[in-house]
C-alpha positions in Angstrom: -7.7 27.6 -0.9 -8.1 24.5 1.3 -5.2 22.8 3.1 -5.1 19.7 0.8 -5.0 21.9 -2.3 -2.2 24.1 -0.7 -0.1 20.9 -0.3 -0.5 20.1 -4.0 0.3 23.6 -5.1 3.3 24.1 -2.9 5.0 20.7 -3.3 4.3 19.6 -6.8 5.6 22.6 -8.8 5.7 20.8 -12.1 1.9 20.4 -11.8 1.3 24.1 -11.5 -0.9 25.6 -14.3 1.4 27.2 -16.8 1.0 30.9 -17.6 -0.1 32.0 -21.1 2.9 33.2 -23.0 3.2 36.9 -23.8 2.9 37.9 -27.5 6.4 39.4 -27.2 8.0 36.1 -26.1 8.1 32.6 -27.5 6.4 30.0 -25.4 8.6 27.9 -23.2 9.3 24.3 -24.2 6.9 21.8 -22.6 8.7 20.0 -19.8 6.2 17.2 -19.5 4.1 15.7 -22.3 0.4 16.5 -22.4 -1.9 14.5 -20.3 -3.4 11.2 -21.2 -6.2 10.2 -18.8 -7.4 6.7 -19.1 -10.3 5.6 -16.9 -11.7 2.2 -17.2 -15.0 1.6 -15.5 -15.7 -1.8 -17.1 -12.9 -4.3 -16.7 -14.2 -6.4 -19.5 -13.4 -3.6 -21.9 -9.7 -3.8 -21.0 -7.6 -6.2 -23.0 -5.1 -7.9 -20.7 -2.1 -9.9 -21.7 -1.8 -8.2 -25.1 1.8 -7.2 -24.5 4.9 -8.8 -23.2 7.3 -7.1 -20.7 9.8 -6.5 -23.4 7.1 -4.8 -25.5 6.5 -2.4 -22.6 10.1 -1.1 -23.0 11.8 -3.0 -20.2 15.4 -4.1 -20.7 16.4 -7.7 -21.2 17.6 -8.2 -17.6 14.2 -6.9 -16.2 12.3 -9.2 -18.5 14.5 -12.1 -17.4 13.9 -11.2 -13.7 10.1 -11.2 -14.3 10.3 -14.6 -15.8 12.3 -15.9 -12.9 9.7 -14.6 -10.6 6.9 -16.3 -12.6 5.5 -13.0 -13.8 4.6 -14.4 -17.3 2.6 -11.5 -18.7 2.1 -7.9 -17.6 -1.0 -7.1 -15.5 -3.4 -4.4 -16.6 -1.9 -1.6 -14.5 1.6 -2.6 -15.6 0.6 -2.5 -19.3 -0.7 1.1 -19.1 1.7 2.6 -16.5 5.2 1.2 -17.2 5.6 2.8 -20.7 4.4 6.2 -19.3 6.8 6.1 -16.4 9.7 5.2 -18.8 8.7 8.2 -20.9 9.3 10.4 -17.9 5.6 11.1 -17.2 4.1 11.8 -13.8 1.6 9.0 -13.2 -1.4 8.3 -11.0 -2.2 4.5 -11.0 -5.4 3.3 -9.4 -6.2 -0.4 -9.3 -7.4 -3.0 -6.9 -5.2 -4.6 -4.2 -3.2 -7.5 -5.7 -3.3 -6.1 -9.2 0.5 -5.6 -9.6 0.8 -1.9 -8.8 4.2 -2.4 -7.0 5.8 -3.9 -10.0 4.2 -1.2 -12.2 6.4 1.5 -10.6 9.3 -0.6 -9.3 10.3 -2.1 -12.7 10.7 1.3 -14.5 12.4 2.9 -11.5 14.9 0.0 -11.4 15.5 0.2 -15.2 16.3 3.9 -14.9 18.5 3.2 -11.9 20.4 0.6 -13.9 21.2 3.2 -16.5 22.3 5.9 -14.0 23.2 4.1 -10.7 23.5 6.6 -7.8 21.9 7.2 -4.5 19.4 8.3 -3.4 17.7 7.6 -6.8 14.1 7.1 -5.5 12.1 7.8 -2.3 9.1 5.7 -1.7 6.7 6.9 1.0 4.2 4.5 2.4 1.8 4.9 5.4 2.7 1.9 7.5 5.9 0.2 8.7 4.8 -3.3 7.6 4.1 -2.1 4.1 7.6 -0.4 4.0 9.3 -3.7 4.7 7.1 -5.6 2.2 8.0 -3.0 -0.5 11.7 -3.4 0.3 11.4 -7.2 -0.2 9.7 -6.7 -3.5 12.2 -4.2 -4.8 15.1 -6.5 -3.8 13.4 -9.4 -5.6 12.8 -7.3 -8.8 16.3 -5.8 -8.6 18.2 -8.9 -7.6 20.6 -8.6 -10.5 21.5 -5.0 -9.7 23.2 -5.3 -6.3 20.5 -3.0 -5.0 20.9 -1.2 -1.8 17.6 -0.4 -0.1 17.1 1.5 3.2 13.9 1.1 5.2 13.3 4.1 7.3 10.4 3.6 9.7 9.6 4.3 13.4 10.5 1.8 16.1 14.0 1.3 14.8 17.4 2.7 15.9 17.6 6.3 14.5 21.4 6.4 14.7 21.7 3.3 12.5 19.1 4.8 10.1 21.1 8.0 9.9 24.2 6.0 8.9 22.2 4.1 6.3 21.1 7.3 4.7 24.5 9.0 4.8 25.8 5.9 2.9 23.4 6.9 0.0 21.4 3.8 -0.7 19.9 3.5 -4.1 16.3 3.4 -2.8 14.8 4.7 0.4 11.4 3.3 1.5 10.0 5.3 4.5 7.0 6.2 6.5 6.3 9.9 6.6 6.9 10.5 10.3 10.3 8.9 10.7 11.9 10.3 7.5 10.7 13.8 8.4 12.3 13.5 11.9 15.6 12.4 10.4 15.6 15.2 7.7 14.8 17.8 10.3 17.2 16.7 13.0 20.2 15.8 10.8 21.4 18.6 8.4 23.7 16.2 6.6 20.7 14.0 5.4 18.9 16.5 3.3 21.7 16.7 0.7 21.5 13.0 0.3 18.2 13.6 -1.6 19.4 16.4 -3.7 19.5 14.3 -6.9 16.5 12.1 -6.3 14.7 11.3 -9.5 11.6 9.6 -8.3 9.1 10.2 -5.5 6.5 7.5 -5.1 3.5 7.7 -2.8 2.3 4.1 -2.3 -1.2 3.8 -0.9 -1.4 7.4 -1.9 -4.9 7.9 -0.7 -3.7 7.3 2.9 -0.4 9.1 2.5 -2.1 12.2 1.3 -4.6 12.0 4.2 -4.8 15.0 6.6 -2.8 13.1 9.2 0.4 13.3 7.2 0.1 16.9 5.8 2.8 18.4 8.0 5.3 15.5 7.3 4.7 15.7 3.6 5.3 19.4 3.4 8.7 19.1 5.0 9.7 16.0 3.0 8.8 17.7 -0.3 10.9 20.8 0.6 14.0 18.5 0.8 13.5 17.0 -2.7 14.4 18.5 -6.1 11.6 20.1 -8.1 12.4 18.2 -11.3 11.7 14.8 -9.8 9.2 12.4 -11.3 6.1 11.9 -9.1 4.2 8.6 -9.0 1.0 8.0 -7.1 -0.4 4.5 -6.7 -3.5 3.5 -4.7 -6.3 1.0 -4.6 -9.0 3.7 -4.2 -9.7 7.2 -5.4 -10.0 10.0 -2.8 -10.7 13.7 -3.0 -6.9 14.5 -2.9 -6.1 12.2 -5.8 -9.1 13.6 -7.7 -7.8 17.1 -7.2 -4.5 16.1 -8.7 -6.3 14.7 -11.7 -8.7 17.6 -12.3 -6.5 20.5 -11.6 -3.3 19.3 -13.3 -4.7 16.9 -15.9 -2.6 18.6 -18.6 0.6 17.6 -16.7 0.2 13.9 -15.8 -1.0 10.5 -17.0 -3.7 8.9 -14.9 -4.9 5.3 -15.1 -7.9 4.0 -13.2 -9.4 0.6 -13.4 -12.5 0.1 -11.3 -14.1 -3.3 -11.2 -16.5 -2.8 -8.3 -16.3 -4.9 -5.2 -16.7 -8.6 -5.6 -15.8 -11.9 -4.0 -15.3 -15.2 -5.6 -17.5 -18.2 -5.3 -15.1 -20.2 -3.2 -15.4 -17.6 -0.4 -17.8 -18.7 2.4 -19.1 -15.7 4.4 -21.1 -15.6 7.6 -22.4 -13.0 10.0 -22.9 -14.2 13.5 -24.8 -12.1 16.1 -24.1 -13.1 19.7 -24.2 -11.5 23.1 -21.2 -9.5 24.1 -20.5 -11.6 27.2 -20.0 -14.8 25.3 -18.0 -13.3 22.4 -14.6 -14.4 23.7 -15.9 -17.9 24.3 -17.3 -18.2 20.8 -14.1 -16.9 19.3 -12.1 -19.5 21.3 -14.5 -22.2 20.1 -13.9 -21.3 16.5 -10.2 -21.2 16.8 -10.0 -24.5 18.8 -11.9 -26.2 15.9 -9.5 -25.0 13.2 -7.7 -28.3 12.7 -10.9 -30.3 12.7 -12.2 -28.0 9.9 -9.0 -28.3 7.9 -8.1 -24.6 8.5 -4.4 -24.0 8.5 -4.3 -20.4 9.5 -6.6 -17.5 10.6 -6.4 -13.8 11.0 -8.5 -12.2 13.7 -9.1 -8.4 13.2 -9.7 -6.5 16.4 -10.7 -2.8 16.6 -8.4 -1.8 19.6 -4.9 -2.4 20.7 -6.2 -3.2 24.2 -8.5 -6.0 22.9 -5.7 -7.3 20.7 -3.3 -7.6 23.6 -6.0 -9.1 25.9 -7.0 -11.7 23.4 -3.4 -12.6 22.8 -2.9 -13.1 26.6 -6.1 -15.2 26.7 -5.0 -17.5 23.9 -1.5 -17.8 25.5 -3.0 -18.9 28.8 -5.2 -21.4 27.0 -2.3 -22.9 25.0 -3.4 -21.5 21.7 -0.4 -20.5 19.5 -0.9 -17.0 18.2 1.0 -13.8 17.3 -0.2 -10.3 17.8 0.3 -7.3 15.6 -0.7 -3.8 16.8 0.8 -0.4 17.0 1.9 -0.4 20.7 4.3 -3.2 20.1 7.9 -2.5 19.1 8.9 -2.7 15.5 11.0 -5.8 16.2 8.0 -7.5 17.8 5.7 -6.5 14.9 8.0 -7.9 12.3 8.5 -11.1 14.3 4.7 -11.6 14.6 4.3 -11.1 10.9 7.2 -13.5 10.1 5.9 -16.2 12.4 2.5 -16.1 10.9 3.6 -15.9 7.2 6.1 -18.8 7.8 3.5 -21.0 9.4 5.1 -21.1 12.8 1.9 -19.9 14.4 -1.5 -20.5 12.9 -3.3 -17.4 14.3 -2.6 -13.7 13.8 -4.4 -11.2 16.0 -4.2 -7.8 14.4 -5.6 -4.3 14.5 -6.0 -2.3 11.2 -2.2 -2.1 11.1 -2.4 -5.3 9.1 -5.6 -4.3 7.4 -4.2 -3.0 4.1 -1.8 -3.9 1.4 0.0 -6.8 3.1 0.5 -9.9 1.0 -0.2 -12.8 3.2 -0.7 -16.1 1.3 -2.7 -19.2 2.3 -5.0 -17.6 4.8 -8.0 -19.9 5.2 -10.1 -18.0 7.8 -10.6 -14.3 8.5 -12.6 -13.2 11.6 -13.7 -9.7 12.4 -14.0 -9.8 16.1 -15.7 -6.4 16.0 -17.8 -4.8 13.3 -15.3 -2.3 11.8 -15.8 0.9 13.8 -15.5 3.3 10.9 -18.5 1.6 9.3 -20.9 3.5 11.5 -19.4 6.8 10.2 -20.1 5.9 6.6 -16.4 6.0 5.8 -14.4 2.9 5.3 -14.5 -0.8 6.2 -12.1 -3.7 5.6 -12.6 -5.6 2.4 -11.5 -9.2 1.9 -10.4 -10.0 -1.6 -9.5 -13.5 -2.8 -7.7 -13.9 -6.1 -8.1 -17.4 -7.3 -5.2 -17.2 -9.8 -2.7 -16.8 -7.0 -4.6 -18.4 -4.2 -3.8 -15.4 -2.0 -5.9 -13.1 0.3 -5.5 -9.4 0.3 -7.1 -6.7 2.4 -8.0 -3.1 1.6 -10.2 -0.3 2.7 -13.0 0.9 0.4 -16.2 3.0 0.8 -19.2 0.9 1.6 -22.7 1.2 3.0 -23.8 -0.6 6.2 -26.2 -2.8 4.2 -23.2 -4.5 2.4 -21.5 -5.8 5.5 -22.8 -9.4 5.2 -21.4 -9.7 1.7 -17.9 -8.6 2.7 -17.2 -10.1 6.1 -16.3 -13.7 6.5 -17.3 -13.9 10.2 -18.6 -11.0 12.3 -18.8 -11.4 16.0 -21.3 -8.7 17.0 -22.7 -7.6 20.3 -26.3 -8.4 21.4 -28.9 -6.4 19.5 -31.6 -5.0 21.8 -31.5 -8.1 24.0 -32.3 -10.5 21.2 -30.0 -13.3 20.2 -30.1 -13.6 16.5 
């Protein structure tokens, strides 16, 4: 049995294959309804907007909140997953970035919380700090009428303060795997806080279930009750998620909507091949012309923290306003950089892949990949840029891709000289 399968077997007991009943005993009652796997490969075959939020089983207060937030009709993933979660099912929900996955699990969790308010009612595990804070904002908005108490437990913040927050038993805990594991391990009084937790959510589940978080997940799962409801939401399918579906498909509901990778007509894309020694100059040239081109804001993705810091210093010396977001900065600095950019205080955000997935950053006019994404050469993942015309927002996510597709997905690539020729 491989390591990833061991994690599933040991930590999701309700998914374990049931034994055949003996002829001398009556079969045990089914705890979870039988599986209902829905996989949609063709988005045109999915009828959207055929139901209202109230028809999905949401309470009046939740429907009113959706209306106040201008959520007029349920999105595809919400239509299929919200009723199943309200039924008490374990759910895997896979849909593209920006499709409404957060509301698909947040709304039913909040509805159940309103019926039985206690803490800690739900634990949401997400791979990055920035996503944790973004999820907290979305939960607070959707649960604005509930006096919701949310604790964000991530690295880079004061651990004593976080311990006090958990001991106070907030309704929801949104955490990164590393920090919540440390607090659970070092503070015996924290584990009982999760003794009645009803929901475990793995957001960006493909990354959370990755090999790098295996030790943390094992420890976290040991501190949670076995009769919890497990929800997995992701933008892409991975082998670990597929194993959950295949091995335990009689115990969960799975929804997958795959549209392929596409961009809209309004997105202009360019690939620029230039010598390495003039790459910084060309980057500065582009950024200095932003106002002349009518560009309000730009994100520059850089492959290393060192280059991100160096470029930030360069722009600072040259009086170009910019914020930098990379892992070596403190959490306060990272949040400040993100806030300054989202609020329009600074027009340029320099970032590593810390900002490369799941963040909701509206009104971005220009995206520059300073380096060709490194993982591309290992046939693994690259950064996708998706623009949803309906909301005029830009989202980023990782997805499998071949090298030949790079020109179709990158707005501007600043690449090194190729065999001495300037292309």
